[in-house]
C-alpha positions in Angstrom: 17.5 -0.6 -29.8 21.2 -1.0 -29.1 20.6 -4.6 -27.9 18.8 -5.4 -31.2 21.7 -3.9 -33.3 24.2 -5.8 -31.2 22.3 -9.1 -31.7 22.0 -8.5 -35.4 25.8 -7.9 -35.8 26.5 -11.0 -33.7 24.2 -13.1 -35.9 25.7 -11.8 -39.1 29.3 -12.4 -37.8 28.5 -15.9 -36.6 26.6 -17.2 -39.6 28.9 -15.3 -42.0 31.9 -17.1 -40.5 30.1 -20.4 -41.0 29.5 -19.4 -44.7 33.1 -18.6 -45.3 33.3 -14.9 -44.3 36.9 -13.7 -43.7 37.9 -14.0 -40.1 39.0 -10.4 -39.9 35.5 -9.2 -41.1 33.7 -11.5 -38.7 35.9 -10.2 -35.9 35.1 -6.6 -36.9 31.4 -7.4 -36.7 31.9 -9.0 -33.2 33.8 -5.9 -32.0 31.1 -3.6 -33.3 28.5 -5.8 -31.5 30.5 -5.4 -28.2 30.9 -1.6 -28.6 27.2 -1.0 -29.5 25.6 -3.5 -27.1 27.9 -2.5 -24.2 27.8 1.2 -24.7 25.1 2.0 -22.0 26.1 -0.5 -19.3 29.8 0.2 -19.9 29.2 3.9 -19.5 27.2 3.2 -16.3 30.1 1.1 -15.0 32.6 3.9 -15.5 30.3 6.5 -13.9 29.8 4.3 -10.9 33.5 3.7 -10.6 34.7 7.3 -11.1 31.9 9.3 -9.5 30.6 6.9 -6.8 33.8 4.8 -6.2 31.7 1.7 -6.5 32.2 -1.6 -8.4 28.9 -2.9 -9.7 27.6 -5.7 -11.9 28.1 -3.6 -15.0 31.8 -3.3 -14.4 32.1 -7.1 -13.9 30.4 -7.7 -17.2 32.5 -5.0 -18.9 35.8 -6.4 -17.6 34.7 -10.0 -18.6 33.9 -8.8 -22.2 37.2 -6.9 -22.6 39.3 -9.7 -21.2 37.5 -12.2 -23.6 38.2 -9.9 -26.5 41.9 -9.4 -25.6 42.2 -13.1 -25.5 40.8 -13.3 -29.0 37.4 -14.6 -28.0 35.4 -11.8 -29.7 32.5 -14.0 -30.5 32.2 -15.0 -26.8 32.6 -11.3 -25.8 29.8 -10.3 -28.3 27.6 -13.0 -26.9 28.1 -11.9 -23.4 27.4 -8.2 -24.2 24.3 -9.0 -26.3 22.7 -11.3 -23.6 23.5 -8.9 -20.8 22.2 -5.9 -22.7 19.0 -7.9 -23.4 18.6 -8.7 -19.8 19.1 -5.1 -18.8 16.5 -4.0 -21.3 14.1 -6.8 -20.1 14.6 -5.6 -16.5 13.7 -2.0 -17.5 10.7 -3.2 -19.5 9.3 -5.4 -16.8 9.7 -2.7 -14.1 7.9 -0.3 -16.4 5.2 -2.9 -17.1 4.6 -3.2 -13.4 4.3 0.6 -13.0 2.1 0.9 -16.1 -0.4 -1.5 -14.5 -1.3 1.2 -11.9 -0.7 4.3 -14.1 -3.2 2.8 -16.7 -5.9 3.6 -14.1 -5.6 7.3 -15.3 -6.8 6.1 -18.7 -10.2 5.2 -17.1 -10.8 8.9 -16.5 -12.7 10.7 -19.3 -10.9 13.3 -21.3 -13.7 15.8 -21.2 -16.5 16.7 -18.7 -20.0 18.0 -19.4 -20.1 21.2 -17.2 -22.8 23.7 -16.3 -21.5 27.2 -16.5 -23.4 30.5 -16.9 -26.7 28.6 -17.3 -25.3 26.6 -20.2 -23.9 23.0 -20.6 -20.6 22.7 -22.3 -17.9 20.1 -22.8 -14.4 21.1 -21.4 -11.2 19.2 -20.9 -11.1 17.5 -17.5 -7.9 19.4 -16.7 -10.0 22.7 -16.7 -12.4 21.5 -14.0 -12.3 23.7 -10.9 -13.5 23.0 -7.3 -17.2 23.9 -7.1 -17.9 23.3 -10.8 -21.1 21.3 -11.5 -20.7 18.5 -14.0 -23.0 15.8 -15.4 -22.1 12.1 -15.6 -24.2 10.4 -18.2 -25.2 6.7 -18.0 -22.2 4.5 -18.8 -19.8 7.4 -18.4 -16.8 7.5 -16.1 -16.7 10.3 -13.4 -14.4 13.1 -14.4 -13.2 13.9 -10.9 -14.1 13.6 -7.2 -17.3 15.3 -6.1 -20.6 15.2 -4.3 -23.9 14.2 -6.0 -26.4 17.0 -5.9 -29.0 15.6 -8.2 -29.9 12.1 -9.6 -29.7 8.5 -8.5 -27.6 5.8 -10.0 -25.3 2.8 -9.2 -21.6 3.5 -9.6 -18.9 0.9 -10.2 -16.1 1.9 -7.7 -13.8 -1.0 -8.4 -10.9 1.1 -9.9 -10.6 3.0 -6.6 -11.9 0.9 -3.8 -11.7 -2.6 -5.2 -15.5 -3.2 -4.5 -16.9 -5.8 -6.9 -20.5 -4.6 -6.4 -21.7 -1.2 -7.7 -22.6 1.3 -5.0 -25.9 3.2 -5.0 -25.4 7.0 -5.3 -27.9 9.7 -4.4 -27.8 13.4 -3.4 -25.3 14.0 -0.6 -23.1 10.9 -1.4 -19.5 11.1 -2.6 -18.2 9.9 -5.9 -14.6 9.4 -7.1 -12.8 10.0 -10.3 -12.6 7.2 -12.9 -15.5 5.3 -11.3 -18.1 4.2 -13.8 -21.7 5.6 -13.7 -24.5 3.1 -14.2 -28.0 3.5 -15.4 -28.9 7.0 -14.3 -27.5 10.5 -14.9 -25.8 12.2 -12.0 -25.2 15.9 -11.4 -22.1 16.3 -9.3 -20.4 19.3 -7.6 -16.6 18.9 -8.0 -14.7 18.7 -4.7 -11.2 18.1 -6.2 -9.4 19.2 -9.4 -8.3 16.6 -11.9 -4.7 16.8 -10.7 -5.6 16.3 -7.0 -8.5 13.8 -7.2 -8.4 10.4 -5.5 -7.2 8.4 -8.5 -4.3 10.8 -9.2 -3.3 10.7 -5.5 -3.4 6.8 -5.6 -1.2 6.8 -8.7 1.3 9.3 -7.1 1.5 7.4 -3.8 1.9 4.0 -5.5 4.7 5.3 -7.7 6.4 6.7 -4.6 5.9 3.4 -2.9 7.5 1.5 -5.8 10.6 3.7 -5.3 10.7 3.0 -1.6 12.8 0.0 -0.9 12.1 -2.9 1.4 14.5 -4.2 4.0 15.5 -7.2 2.0 16.1 -5.1 -1.1 18.3 -2.7 0.9 20.2 -5.6 2.4 20.8 -7.1 -1.1 22.0 -3.7 -2.4 24.5 -3.4 0.6 25.6 -7.0 0.0 26.1 -6.2 -3.7 28.3 -3.3 -3.0 30.7 -5.6 -1.1 30.1 -8.7 -3.2 30.9 -7.2 -6.6 34.4 -5.9 -5.6 35.1 -9.3 -4.0 34.2 -11.1 -7.2 36.5 -8.9 -9.2 39.3 -9.4 -6.7 38.9 -13.2 -6.7 38.8 -13.1 -10.5 42.1 -11.3 -10.5 43.6 -13.9 -8.1 42.4 -16.8 -10.2 44.0 -15.2 -13.3 47.3 -14.4 -11.6 48.1 -17.0 -8.9 48.0 -20.3 -10.8 50.4 -19.1 -13.6 52.9 -18.1 -10.9 53.1 -21.8 -10.1 53.7 -22.8 -13.7 50.1 -23.4 -14.8 49.0 -22.1 -18.3 48.1 -18.5 -18.0 45.6 -18.5 -20.9 43.6 -21.3 -19.4 43.4 -19.6 -16.0 42.7 -16.2 -17.5 39.8 -17.9 -19.3 38.6 -19.5 -16.0 38.9 -16.1 -14.3 36.7 -14.5 -17.0 34.1 -17.2 -16.8 34.2 -16.9 -12.9 33.5 -13.2 -13.1 30.5 -13.8 -15.4 29.2 -16.7 -13.3 29.5 -15.0 -10.0 27.9 -11.7 -11.1 24.8 -11.3 -8.8 22.4 -10.0 -11.5 19.6 -12.4 -10.7 20.1 -11.9 -7.0 19.9 -8.1 -7.2 16.9 -8.0 -9.5 14.9 -10.7 -7.7 13.5 -8.4 -5.0 12.7 -5.0 -6.6 10.9 -6.7 -9.5 8.7 -8.7 -7.1 8.0 -5.7 -4.8 7.1 -3.4 -7.7 4.7 -6.0 -9.2 3.1 -6.7 -5.8 2.5 -3.0 -5.0 1.0 -2.3 -8.4 -1.3 -5.3 -8.1 -2.4 -4.2 -4.6 -3.2 -0.7 -6.0 -5.4 -2.1 -8.7 -7.3 -4.0 -6.0 -8.1 -1.2 -3.7 -5.1 -1.6 -1.4 -2.6 1.3 -1.2 0.8 0.2 0.1 3.2 3.1 0.9 6.5 1.1 0.4 8.0 -2.4 0.1 9.1 -2.3 3.7 5.5 -2.2 4.8 4.5 -5.1 2.6 7.4 -7.1 4.1 6.5 -6.1 7.7 2.8 -7.2 7.2 4.1 -10.7 6.2 5.6 -11.0 9.7 2.4 -9.8 11.6 0.7 -12.3 13.8 -1.5 -10.0 15.7 -4.0 -7.4 14.4 -5.5 -4.7 16.5 -8.7 -3.0 15.3 -10.6 0.0 16.2 -14.3 -0.7 16.7 -16.2 2.3 15.4 -16.0 2.5 11.6 -13.8 -0.6 11.3 -15.7 -3.5 12.8 -18.9 -1.5 13.0 -20.6 0.6 10.3 -19.4 3.8 11.9 -22.9 5.3 11.6 -24.3 5.1 15.1 -28.0 5.7 15.7 -29.9 6.9 18.8 -32.2 4.1 19.8 -33.5 5.3 23.2 -33.8 8.5 25.2 -34.5 8.2 29.0 -35.2 11.6 30.7 -34.1 11.9 34.4 -34.8 14.1 37.4 -38.0 15.7 36.0 -36.6 16.5 32.5 -38.4 15.7 29.3 -37.0 13.9 26.2 -37.2 17.0 24.0 -35.2 19.2 26.5 -32.5 16.5 26.9 -32.2 16.1 23.1 -32.1 19.9 22.5 -29.2 20.3 25.0 -27.4 17.2 23.6 -27.8 18.5 20.0 -26.4 21.9 21.1 -23.2 20.4 22.6 -22.7 17.8 19.9 -23.1 20.4 17.1 -19.5 21.4 17.5 -18.1 17.8 17.8 -16.9 15.6 14.9 -17.3 12.3 16.8 -19.5 9.7 15.2 -21.7 9.6 18.3 -22.1 13.4 18.0 -23.4 13.0 14.4 -25.8 10.4 15.6 -27.3 12.7 18.2 -27.4 15.7 15.8 -29.1 13.6 13.1 -31.7 12.2 15.5 -32.6 15.7 16.8 -32.9 17.0 13.2 -35.1 14.1 12.3 -37.5 15.1 15.1 -37.4 18.7 14.1 -35.5 19.8 17.2 -33.0 22.5 16.5 -29.6 22.9 18.3 -29.5 25.6 20.9 -26.6 28.2 20.8 -23.5 27.0 22.6 -20.6 28.9 24.1 -17.3 28.0 25.7 -17.3 24.7 23.9 -14.5 22.3 24.9 -13.7 18.7 23.9 -12.8 16.3 26.7 -10.7 13.8 24.8 -12.0 10.2 25.1 -14.9 11.1 27.5 -17.2 13.8 26.0 -17.6 17.5 25.6 -18.8 20.5 27.7 -20.2 23.9 26.9 -22.4 26.7 28.1 -26.0 26.4 26.9 -28.6 29.1 28.0 -26.3 30.4 30.6 -25.5 27.0 32.3 -22.5 24.7 31.9 -23.6 21.3 30.5 -21.7 18.1 29.9 -22.4 15.2 27.5 -20.3 12.1 27.5 -19.7 8.7 28.9 -20.7 7.6 32.5 -16.9 7.7 33.2 -16.9 11.5 32.6 -19.8 12.1 35.1 -18.2 9.8 37.7 -15.0 11.9 37.5 -17.2 15.0 37.8 -18.7 13.5 41.0 -22.2 13.5 39.6 -24.5 11.2 41.6 -25.3 8.1 39.4 -26.2 5.4 41.9 -30.0 5.6 41.0 -29.3 4.9 37.3 -26.4 2.4 37.5 -28.7 -0.5 36.8 -30.2 1.2 33.8 -26.7 2.0 32.5 -25.7 -1.6 33.0 -28.8 -2.9 31.2 -28.2 -0.7 28.1 -24.5 -1.6 28.0 -25.3 -5.2 28.3 -27.4 -4.9 25.1 -24.3 -3.7 23.3 -25.3 -0.1 23.3 -23.2 2.9 24.1 -24.6 5.0 26.9 -24.3 8.8 26.7 -25.3 10.9 29.6 -26.5 14.6 29.5 -26.3 16.8 32.5 -24.4 19.2 34.7 -21.7 18.4 37.3 -24.5 18.3 39.9 -27.1 16.0 38.2 -27.7 13.9 35.1 -30.9 14.9 33.2 -31.0 12.2 30.6 -29.6 9.0 29.1 -29.1 8.5 25.4 -28.6 4.9 24.1 -26.7 4.7 20.9 -26.1 1.6 18.8 -23.5 1.2 16.1 -24.4 -2.1 14.2 -21.7 -4.6 13.3 -20.4 -4.2 9.7 -21.9 -6.8 7.4 -19.3 -9.4 6.7 -17.1 -8.4 9.7 -17.3 -11.8 11.3 -16.4 -13.4 8.0 -13.5 -11.0 7.6 -12.2 -11.9 11.1 -12.4 -15.6 10.2 -10.6 -14.9 6.9 -7.8 -13.2 8.8 -7.3 -16.3 10.9 -7.3 -18.5 7.8 -4.6 -16.1 6.3 -2.4 -16.8 9.4 -3.2 -14.1 11.9 -3.1 -15.7 15.3 -4.8 -13.1 17.5 -7.3 -10.3 16.7 -7.7 -7.5 19.3 -10.4 -4.8 19.5 -9.6 -1.4 20.8 -12.3 1.1 21.6 -13.2 4.1 23.6 -16.6 2.5 24.2 -17.7 0.9 27.5 -16.6 -2.7 28.3 -20.1 -4.2 28.1 -20.9 -2.7 24.6 -17.4 -3.5 23.5 -17.7 -7.2 24.5 -21.1 -7.5 22.9 -19.6 -6.3 19.5 -16.5 -8.5 20.1 -18.7 -11.6 20.6 -20.6 -10.9 17.4 -17.3 -10.3 15.4 -15.4 -13.2 16.9 -12.3 -11.2 18.1 -10.0 -12.7 20.8 -9.3 -9.8 23.1 -11.0 -6.5 24.0 -9.6 -3.2 25.4 -12.4 -0.7 26.2 -12.7 2.9 27.5 -9.5 3.9 25.7 -8.4 7.4 24.9 -6.2 7.8 21.7 -3.2 7.8 24.0 -4.4 4.6 25.7 -4.7 3.0 22.3 -1.1 3.8 21.5 0.0 2.4 24.9 -2.0 -0.8 24.2 -0.5 -1.2 20.8 3.0 -0.9 22.3 2.1 -3.4 24.9 0.8 -5.9 22.3 4.1 -5.5 20.4 6.1 -6.3 23.5 3.9 -9.4 24.1 3.6 -10.8 20.6 6.2 -9.0 18.4 4.9 -7.6 15.1 1.4 -6.0 15.4 -0.7 -4.2 12.8 -3.3 -1.6 13.7 -6.4 -0.9 11.7 -8.3 2.3 12.2 -9.9 5.3 10.4 -6.5 7.1 9.9 -7.6 10.2 11.7 -8.7 9.6 15.3 -6.4 6.6 15.5 -3.3 8.3 14.0 -1.1 7.8 17.1 -1.9 4.1 17.4 -1.4 3.6 13.6 2.0 5.3 13.9 2.9 3.1 17.0 2.1 -0.2 15.2 4.5 -2.1 13.0 2.0 -1.6 10.2 -0.7 1.0 10.3 -3.7 0.4 8.1 -6.3 3.0 7.4 -9.9 1.8 6.7 -12.1 3.4 4.0 -9.4 6.0 2.9 -10.8 6.8 -0.6 -10.9 10.6 -0.9 -9.5 11.1 2.6 -6.1 12.9 2.4 -5.4 12.6 6.1 -6.0 8.8 6.0 -3.8 8.4 2.9 -1.0 10.3 4.6 -1.3 8.8 8.0 -1.1 5.0 7.5 1.5 2.7 6.0 -1.3 1.0 4.1 -4.8 2.1 3.2 -7.9 0.1 2.3 -9.5 2.4 -0.2 -13.0 1.1 0.4 -14.9 0.0 3.5 -14.5 -3.7 2.7 -13.0 -5.4 5.7 -12.3 -8.5 3.7 -9.5 -6.6 1.9 -7.5 -7.1 5.2 -7.2 -10.8 4.6 -6.3 -10.1 1.0 -3.5 -7.8 2.2 -2.1 -10.4 4.6 -2.3 -13.1 1.9 -0.6 -10.8 -0.7 2.2 -9.9 1.7 2.9 -13.6 2.5 2.8 -14.6 -1.1 5.2 -11.8 -1.9 7.6 -13.1 0.8 7.4 -16.6 -0.6 8.1 -15.4 -4.2 11.1 -13.4 -3.0 12.4 -16.4 -1.0 12.1 -18.6 -4.1 13.9 -16.1 -6.3 16.7 -15.6 -3.8 17.1 -19.4 -3.4 17.1 -19.9 -7.2 19.6 -17.1 -7.7 21.9 -18.5 -5.0 21.8 -22.1 -6.4 22.5 -20.9 -10.0 25.4 -18.6 -8.9 26.9 -21.4 -6.7 26.7 -23.9 -9.5 28.2 -21.6 -12.1 31.0 -20.5 -9.8 32.0 -24.1 -9.0 31.9 -25.0 -12.7 33.9 -21.9 -13.6 36.7 -22.6 -11.1 36.8 -26.3 -12.1 37.0 -25.3 -15.8 33.9 -27.2 -16.7 32.0 -24.2 -18.2 33.1 -22.2 -21.3 32.4 -18.5 -21.4 29.3 -18.9 -23.8 27.8 -21.5 -21.5 28.3 -19.4 -18.4 26.9 -16.3 -20.1 23.8 -18.2 -21.3 23.1 -19.9 -18.0 23.6 -16.6 -16.1 21.2 -14.7 -18.3 18.6 -17.5 -18.4 18.6 -17.5 -14.6 18.0 -13.7 -14.7 15.0 -14.1 -17.1 13.6 -16.9 -14.9 13.8 -14.7 -11.8 12.1 -11.8 -13.6 9.3 -14.0 -14.8 9.0 -15.4 -11.3 8.7 -11.9 -9.8 6.1 -10.9 -12.3 3.8 -13.6 -10.9 2.9 -10.9 -8.4 1.1 -9.0 -11.1 -1.7 -11.6 -10.9 -4.4 -10.6 -8.4 
């Protein structure tokens, strides 16, 4: 508003003077334009100087405007103030536009929800939804909050949350997310999150926090600006004072000093990075990629090696029991009953596969006592009075269990790409379970896309056996495999990769792989929608299970780096040219002001290119 008033006063004064308006009245209009247009950035300049003891761009512009006015160049001063205030307003507007792009996701959430309470259906504001409420999503209606489908079947467009372009089929037992769009059928859903804590609200909150977190280049430019601006002011004073001491006309050199201060002000340089980062992070959020700060986006652009967990990342993460081989006089039902008992307390994907297979055959889990997880190898517990173990062959070898008679069978199954799980006591193995976790559709294409995006080496890390790991690696097309790793081993391997190759990104599920994610230069959680732990653990999160989003993330980070580099180069060239022209006396104040502000608008427009997906 103040910029518009300042511009109007400047225009009236300028055209009035051309039409014969008295010089004193034109000057009054120019002075008013300076005071109104420069009020906010002038006050900011004084606050920075007095409270923070800092000389910023605002002070440089304020000094230039005052000096121009004192020299009688009020029209030039008003032009400077108007253009700079417009650029400040444009900067604020563009930053807000970039933030609005992600906040507008909240508008996709309906304002009311059809809820069942007390045997009746009623419409209530979504803010009143409680965890456990049952609500109905009609065909074509957006989901009010996160929940679990308890009745109905339909396809749901999850693009606002996960970035998936194809609708996902939903049926009883599946999860749904707020702001996703229901398709052809009605769904009855039990709310698992309140409106304020649902996935879309969490995404918006984290993206806004990320937009406030600064990248390394931005922090460098800010540190540079804190030293550069005082230096510009000091050089400007020297230009104004020294030449007149040697007999040169003081008014000419005072004018050159004023033009120099305007020309050398690093506005475009300072704004070039934050505008670009804010736009890039907002764009990523709209495309199912959550980035926790500009520094992580910058770091990803440097990554040449990506390490990936196998289960749930390269594979579907839904292993299935494909074969049960009883040993030492046991029968398959007994083996599966003991296995289901032990795995009933475990959260490992293989444990769920065993439990689901037992349930599908109508075999109930036996009671288990003294349950203990053996990290990276298996579990143990007391079943029907005896201590039983279930886990990898490595576990039983460490227990000293005789396995020589079944080594060939273990090797055969592992060679087929299956994970071998043994059931038994420390004295003998009673059965072999073969578990297969199929490669994720599109995993090989995603790995190829990563190479095309500039990733030089792709490494797979897994707790699985080497034979099964290499079988999956061959299908996916990865370059290097590390198998039979515990979570601590994965952390060690990531650190070793960073020593060998430099910058390394780690992709995992954000829970079991948390130590490795933290050790990597960039930790990326896979399929993090609705998972608070994954959202908090990683530097970036792929909200859906689409592995191709990894290549998009790498491409976005490198594009962001290119745009920032272009903006910095443009800013440096413009400032250098203006400074040279100012010192040489080639540029007048209006020309310097116009060129300076045009360069800032160009940089802002360039940064906003990152809003394009």
